C-alpha positions in Angstrom: -108.7 57.8 -59.6 -106.0 57.7 -56.5 -109.6 57.9 -54.1 -110.7 54.7 -55.7 -107.3 52.8 -54.6 -107.7 54.1 -51.1 -111.1 52.9 -50.8 -109.6 49.2 -51.7 -108.4 47.6 -48.7 -104.7 46.0 -49.0 -106.0 42.6 -48.2 -107.6 43.1 -52.3 -104.2 43.7 -53.9 -105.5 41.6 -56.7 -108.2 43.8 -57.3 -105.9 46.7 -56.7 -103.3 45.7 -59.4 -106.6 45.1 -61.9 -107.6 48.4 -60.8 -104.0 49.8 -62.0 -103.9 48.3 -65.0 -107.3 50.0 -66.2 -106.3 52.9 -64.8 -103.5 53.0 -67.1 -105.3 52.9 -69.9 -107.5 55.5 -69.2 -103.7 57.0 -69.1 -103.1 56.2 -72.4 -106.6 57.3 -74.2 -106.1 60.6 -72.6 -101.9 60.6 -73.5 -101.0 60.7 -70.3 -97.9 58.5 -70.5 -95.7 59.0 -67.7 -98.8 58.6 -65.4 -99.8 55.3 -67.0 -96.2 54.4 -66.8 -96.3 54.8 -63.5 -99.5 52.9 -62.3 -98.6 50.1 -64.7 -95.1 49.7 -63.2 -96.9 49.9 -59.6 -99.8 47.3 -61.1 -96.8 44.4 -62.6 -94.6 45.3 -59.1 -97.7 44.3 -57.4 -99.1 41.2 -59.6 -95.2 39.9 -59.6 -95.0 40.0 -55.7 -98.1 38.4 -55.1 -98.7 35.9 -58.3 -101.2 37.7 -59.6 -100.9 35.9 -62.8 -104.4 37.6 -64.3 -103.2 41.0 -63.3 -99.5 39.8 -65.1 -101.4 39.2 -68.2 -103.5 42.2 -68.2 -100.0 44.2 -68.3 -98.2 42.2 -71.1 -101.6 42.7 -73.1 -101.1 46.6 -72.0 -97.7 46.9 -73.0 -97.7 47.4 -76.8 -99.5 50.5 -76.6 -96.8 52.1 -75.2 -94.7 51.1 -77.8 -95.3 54.7 -80.0 -93.4 56.2 -76.4 -90.5 54.3 -76.2 -88.0 57.4 -76.1 -90.1 58.5 -72.7 -87.8 57.3 -70.0 -88.7 53.9 -68.6 -91.1 52.8 -71.5 -88.8 50.5 -72.9 -88.3 48.7 -69.8 -91.3 48.4 -68.7 -92.2 47.0 -71.9 -89.3 44.5 -71.0 -89.9 43.8 -67.6 -93.8 43.0 -69.0 -92.3 40.3 -71.4 -89.8 38.8 -68.9 -93.1 38.3 -66.2 
């Protein structure tokens, strides 16, 4: 999947943020919580930096899927950041 991100030009940051969110869903489905957390945080950072509300909304919709993993470092912070974004 990282190769897919490399193919997206920097000017397509919104598309990249959405792609990251869908990638995070796949990581969660594979129980790779750390990877899901990393790409979700990257997506949220990107979306808030460029003002991509749709991408922020996708992260907010994904955040509840992290609740069973609250014991993983960074998950509670991500959930709170998504709520506040």
